C-alpha positions in Angstrom: -189.5 125.6 -42.2 -188.4 128.9 -43.7 -186.7 128.9 -47.2 -183.2 130.3 -47.0 -182.0 130.0 -50.6 -183.0 128.5 -53.9 -180.7 127.1 -56.6 -182.0 128.1 -60.0 -179.4 126.4 -62.1 -175.8 125.2 -61.3 -174.1 128.0 -59.2 -176.9 130.5 -59.6 -179.0 131.2 -56.5 -181.8 133.3 -55.1 -180.7 134.4 -51.7 -183.1 137.1 -50.8 -186.7 138.2 -51.6 -189.8 138.9 -49.4 -190.3 135.2 -48.6 -186.6 134.5 -48.0 -185.4 137.7 -46.2 -187.7 140.6 -45.5 -191.0 141.9 -47.1 -189.4 145.1 -48.5 -186.5 143.3 -50.3 -186.5 142.9 -54.1 -184.9 139.7 -55.3 -181.2 139.1 -54.6 -179.4 136.8 -56.9 -175.9 135.2 -56.4 -173.7 133.9 -59.2 -170.7 131.6 -58.4 -168.1 131.9 -61.1 -165.7 129.2 -59.8 -165.3 130.7 -56.4 -165.6 134.3 -57.5 -169.0 135.6 -56.3 -171.2 138.2 -57.9 -174.4 139.6 -56.6 -177.2 141.0 -58.6 -179.0 143.5 -56.4 -178.9 143.7 -52.6 -182.2 144.0 -51.0 -183.4 147.1 -49.0 -180.7 147.1 -46.4 -182.2 145.6 -43.1 -181.5 142.1 -44.4 -177.7 142.4 -44.9 -176.8 140.1 -42.1 -179.4 137.5 -43.3 -177.9 137.7 -46.9 -174.4 137.1 -45.6 -175.8 134.1 -43.6 -177.5 132.8 -46.7 -174.2 133.0 -48.6 -172.5 131.0 -45.8 -175.3 128.5 -45.8 -174.4 127.7 -49.3 -170.9 126.8 -48.3 -169.5 130.1 -49.9 -167.5 132.8 -48.4 -169.1 136.2 -48.5 -165.7 137.9 -48.6 -165.4 136.5 -52.2 -168.4 138.6 -53.3 -166.2 140.7 -55.7 -168.9 142.7 -57.5 -172.4 143.9 -56.7 -174.3 144.8 -60.0 -177.3 146.9 -59.4 -180.0 146.8 -61.9 -181.2 150.3 -61.0 -181.0 152.8 -58.2 -184.2 152.0 -56.0 -183.8 151.3 -52.3 -185.3 147.8 -52.4 -182.6 146.8 -54.7 -179.6 148.8 -53.4 -180.1 148.9 -49.6 -177.3 146.6 -48.6 -174.8 147.9 -51.2 -172.9 150.2 -48.8 -172.7 147.5 -46.3 -171.1 144.9 -48.7 -168.7 147.6 -49.8 -167.6 148.5 -46.3 -167.5 144.9 -44.9 -166.0 143.1 -47.9 -164.6 145.6 -50.2 -167.2 144.5 -52.8 -167.2 146.8 -55.9 -170.5 148.5 -56.8 -171.5 148.7 -60.4 -174.5 150.5 -61.8 -175.3 152.3 -65.1 -174.0 155.9 -65.2 -177.6 157.3 -65.6 -178.7 155.9 -62.2 -175.3 156.5 -60.5 -175.9 160.0 -59.3 -179.0 159.0 -57.3 -176.8 156.7 -55.2 -173.7 159.0 -55.0 -175.9 161.9 -53.7 -178.4 159.9 -51.6 -181.3 161.3 -53.5 -184.3 160.2 -51.5 -186.6 160.6 -54.6 -184.5 158.9 -57.3 -183.6 156.2 -54.9 -187.3 155.9 -53.9 -186.2 155.9 -50.3 -189.1 158.2 -49.6 -191.4 155.3 -50.6 -189.9 153.3 -47.9 -189.9 156.0 -45.2 -186.2 155.7 -44.9 -183.0 157.3 -46.3 -180.1 156.0 -48.4 -176.6 157.3 -47.6 -174.5 158.8 -50.3 -172.5 155.9 -51.6 -169.5 155.8 -54.0 -169.8 153.8 -57.2 -166.7 151.9 -58.2 -167.7 151.3 -61.8 -170.2 153.2 -63.8 -171.6 151.1 -66.8 -171.7 153.3 -69.9 -173.6 153.0 -73.2 -176.0 150.3 -74.3 -174.2 147.0 -73.7 -171.2 145.4 -72.2 -169.5 142.2 -71.1 -168.0 141.3 -67.7 -165.6 138.4 -67.9 -165.2 135.9 -65.1 -162.7 133.2 -66.1 -164.2 131.5 -69.2 -167.7 132.9 -68.6 -169.3 136.1 -69.7 -172.0 138.1 -68.0 -173.6 140.5 -70.5 -175.4 143.6 -69.4 -177.8 145.5 -71.5 -179.1 149.1 -70.9 -182.9 148.7 -70.6 -184.3 152.1 -69.7 -187.9 152.7 -68.9 -188.5 152.0 -65.2 -185.6 154.4 -64.5 -183.2 156.1 -66.9 -180.3 153.7 -65.9 -182.1 150.4 -65.6 -180.1 147.4 -66.9 -180.8 143.7 -67.4 -178.1 141.0 -67.4 -177.8 137.6 -68.9 -175.4 134.6 -69.1 -175.3 131.3 -70.8 -174.7 128.3 -68.5 -175.4 124.5 -68.9 -177.0 125.1 -72.3 -179.5 127.6 -70.8 -179.8 131.4 -71.2 -180.5 133.0 -67.8 -181.9 136.5 -67.9 -181.9 138.8 -64.9 -184.7 141.3 -65.8 -185.7 143.2 -62.7 -188.8 145.3 -62.5 -190.1 144.4 -66.0 -193.5 145.3 -64.6 -192.6 148.8 -63.7 -194.1 150.8 -62.0 -193.6 154.0 -63.9 -193.6 157.4 -62.3 -192.3 160.8 -63.3 -190.4 161.0 -60.0 -188.3 158.0 -61.2 -187.6 159.5 -64.6 -189.7 156.7 -66.2 -190.2 156.5 -69.9 -192.9 154.1 -71.2 -191.8 154.3 -74.8 -188.2 153.6 -73.9 -189.4 150.6 -71.8 -191.3 149.1 -74.7 -188.0 149.1 -76.7 -186.3 147.7 -73.8 -188.8 144.8 -73.5 -188.4 144.0 -77.1 -184.7 143.8 -76.7 -185.2 141.3 -73.8 -187.6 139.1 -76.0 -185.0 139.1 -78.7 -182.6 137.3 -76.3 -184.9 134.2 -76.3 -183.9 133.4 -72.6 -184.7 130.0 -71.1 -185.0 131.3 -67.6 -186.1 134.8 -66.3 -185.0 135.9 -62.8 -187.4 138.8 -62.2 -187.1 141.3 -59.4 -190.4 140.9 -57.5 -192.4 138.1 -59.0 -190.1 135.1 -59.0 -188.4 132.9 -61.6 -190.0 131.9 -64.9 -189.1 129.0 -67.1 -189.1 127.5 -69.7 -188.7 129.8 -72.7 -192.4 130.1 -73.6 -193.2 131.2 -70.0 -190.5 133.9 -70.1 -191.8 135.3 -73.4 -195.4 135.1 -72.0 -194.5 137.0 -68.9 -192.7 139.9 -70.8 -195.5 140.1 -73.5 -198.2 140.2 -70.8 -196.8 143.6 -69.5 -196.3 144.9 -73.1 -200.0 144.3 -73.8 -201.0 145.9 -70.4 -199.3 149.2 -71.3 -200.2 149.2 -75.0 
C-alpha cells in the first residue's frame, strides 16, 4: 500500500517526497495553523494533482493554502509553485536573493537544466529580506532564517509546537556548485546557526525526518565534518 502522507507532529505533515509522490520531488511539508494552511516547498511540478489529493485526504481544503514558502529556487522544490498560485491564489514567498531565478525562469539558477525541463517565469508575492523574520498565524509564529550556502537565498524555518521545536532545514547536505552560486564558508556558518536552535525534530529536504534532538545534531554535524 502506497504511503500518501505522514503526520510528523500535531498538524504538521509530510505530503510529498520520492516515496509519496514522484522520484524527482524534494520533500513537501504542510502546516495547519488552525485551518490556515502553509506549504513549505512544492515538489518538482508533475505531482501537483497528487499533492492536492494528499491535502484532501487529510480532510483539509487545498484552497486554504494561503502561503507557499520556498526554501530556495531549485526546480525540485519550486515546481508546483505556479500551479498553486494559479489554482488557489496561494502567495509565493522566497528570499530576495533567490527570487530573480524564479521571476526570470533562469534554467541554471533554478536547476531546471538538471531535470531536463524548464521553469516558467513566476511572480513572487513576498520577497523575504535580511537574515531573519517571523510570520504570524494566529497565536503561533513561524520563524525563517537566511541560511545561505547551497544557494545565495536559501532559508530554513522553525516553529515550536506541543513542546517541540520543529526545524525545516532543506538541502543541508548540499550539493555545492558554482552554477548555483554556492558558498561553502557561508554554509558552514548557516549550519552552526541551525545547531544553535537545538531543534527536537528536523524535517530535511531529501533524506527524511530526524528526531530526537541528538539525532538532529548528529545529522548536521556529519555534513560539517564531511566538508571540513
